[in-house]
N, C-alpha and C positions, 0 to 999 in steps of 0.2 A: 568563337565558333558561331557560325550563322545557324539560325533555327532551321529545323526540318519538320516535315509533316509526314505522318504515317496514315495511310488510308486503310481503314478497317471496314469490313462489311458490318451490317447491323448485328449479325450473329456473333462475329468476332468481338465487337465492342461490348455486347452483353456478356459474353464469356469473360472478357478481361475485367469488366466491372464486377462480376460475381467473384472472380479470383481475388481481386483487391479487397473486396468486402470481407471475404473469408479470412484472409491473412491478417487484416486489420482487427477483426473480431478476435482471432486467436492471440494476437499481440496484446490487446486490451485485457483479455482474460488472464494472461500470464502476468501482466503488470499489476492487476488487482490482487492476484495471488501473492506476488512478491511484496506488495505494499500492505498485505493483510487487511484489505478493505472489507472483506466479507466476514471477518472475525470480530466478535465483540470482546473477547478475552485473549490476551497475549501472554506468552512466556516472557521471561526477563529480557533475553536477547532480542526478541521480536519487538518488545516495548521500547527498548533503547533505540533500535533502528527506526521504529515508527516515529519516535520523538526527535530523531536526528542527533542523539547524544551518545556518549560513551557508556559502556556498561558500568564503569566506576561512577560516572555522574548520576546514573539512575540509582545506584546504591546509596549515594549521598542523599538523593531526594527521598528514598525509602526511610533513611535514618531521620529525616526531617518530618516524617509523618505521611508520606505518600501512601494511600491505602493499597493494600495487597490482599489477595485471597490465597490462603495457604491450606492445602488439602493433602494430607499424608506426605508431607515433605515437598510437594509441588507448589510452586509459587506462580500465580497468575495476576495479571493486572487488567482491570476493566478500563477500556478506552474512555468510556463515558465518565467514570469516577475520576480518572486521571485528568481529563479535561477540566472537570469541576474543581479539583484540588488545585490545579495550576492557576485557574482563573481567580480562585480565592487568594492566591499569593501574588496577584498582580499589583504593582505599585503605580 
């Protein structure tokens, strides 16, 4: 397919630029939310997803001493402490 050119007025170009900026900003916010970037503490399923491992693999790491925070039956993982623990087990 040969290239084509679209002619826009300055106002149309500014409007298109603003639209692209807004949808990009929304997509980035959603990606941050899905990736739990803004959270310091994650639930077990979130931590497994954040690490890119299965729930069962995370359970194995727990049994090996991965630090957890348990409050009234709820289990949370600190991303910072998890990173430290993993780095301490680096070979």
